[in-house]
C-alpha positions in Angstrom: -56.1 -43.8 -8.9 -56.8 -44.6 -12.7 -59.9 -42.3 -12.8 -57.6 -39.1 -11.4 -55.1 -39.9 -13.5 -57.3 -39.7 -16.8 -58.9 -37.1 -15.5 -55.7 -35.1 -15.3 -54.6 -36.3 -18.5 -57.7 -35.1 -20.5 -58.0 -32.1 -18.5 -54.4 -31.5 -19.8 -55.4 -32.0 -23.3 -58.4 -30.3 -23.3 -56.1 -27.2 -22.2 -54.0 -27.7 -24.7 -56.6 -27.9 -27.5 -58.1 -24.5 -26.3 -54.6 -23.0 -26.3 -53.9 -24.1 -29.9 -57.0 -23.6 -31.8 -58.7 -21.0 -30.0 -58.1 -17.3 -29.6 -60.1 -16.4 -26.4 -58.5 -13.0 -25.6 -58.9 -11.9 -29.3 -62.6 -13.0 -29.0 -63.1 -11.0 -25.5 -62.1 -8.1 -27.0 -64.1 -8.2 -30.5 -66.9 -10.6 -29.4 -67.0 -11.7 -33.3 -67.3 -15.0 -33.5 -65.1 -15.4 -36.4 -62.3 -14.0 -34.2 -62.7 -17.3 -31.5 -61.1 -19.9 -33.8 -57.7 -20.0 -34.9 -58.5 -21.5 -38.5 -55.0 -22.1 -39.8 -54.2 -24.4 -37.0 -57.7 -26.1 -37.2 -56.7 -26.9 -40.9 -53.3 -27.9 -39.9 -54.8 -30.4 -37.3 -57.5 -31.6 -40.0 -54.7 -32.3 -42.5 -52.6 -34.1 -40.0 -55.3 -36.4 -39.1 -56.5 -37.1 -42.7 -52.5 -38.1 -43.5 -52.4 -40.0 -40.1 -55.7 -41.9 -40.7 -56.9 -42.1 -44.0 -54.0 -42.0 -46.6 -52.5 -45.2 -47.2 -49.2 -43.7 -48.4 -48.8 -41.8 -45.3 -50.4 -44.2 -42.7 -47.7 -46.2 -41.8 -45.2 -43.6 -40.8 -44.1 -42.5 -37.4 -45.7 -40.1 -35.4 -42.4 -38.0 -35.0 -42.7 -37.4 -38.4 -45.8 -35.6 -38.5 -44.6 -33.4 -35.6 -41.7 -32.6 -37.9 -43.9 -31.6 -40.5 -46.3 -29.7 -37.8 -43.1 -28.0 -36.8 -41.8 -26.7 -40.4 -45.4 -25.6 -41.6 -45.4 -23.7 -37.9 -42.0 -22.1 -38.7 -42.7 -20.7 -42.5 -46.4 -20.0 -42.1 -45.6 -18.1 -38.6 -48.5 -19.8 -36.6 -46.6 -18.5 -33.2 -47.4 -14.9 -34.0 -51.2 -15.7 -34.6 
């Protein structure tokens, strides 16, 4: 039972990553490799990783703080429409 639930969680995580970080529909239309990646979302993900893992000042913050910061960035930089 554990391997099956692990596989389902991993599949859901990969699906969410593909939806959030890739523009597969745009790439299918243009066939330009630079259109495949959502650069702003990738930069945000890398910044969140850096601040949550390696910056001592923010390392101990609760994950909800990072979720809230990501939500504000998404609203300010209009990530939903990209």
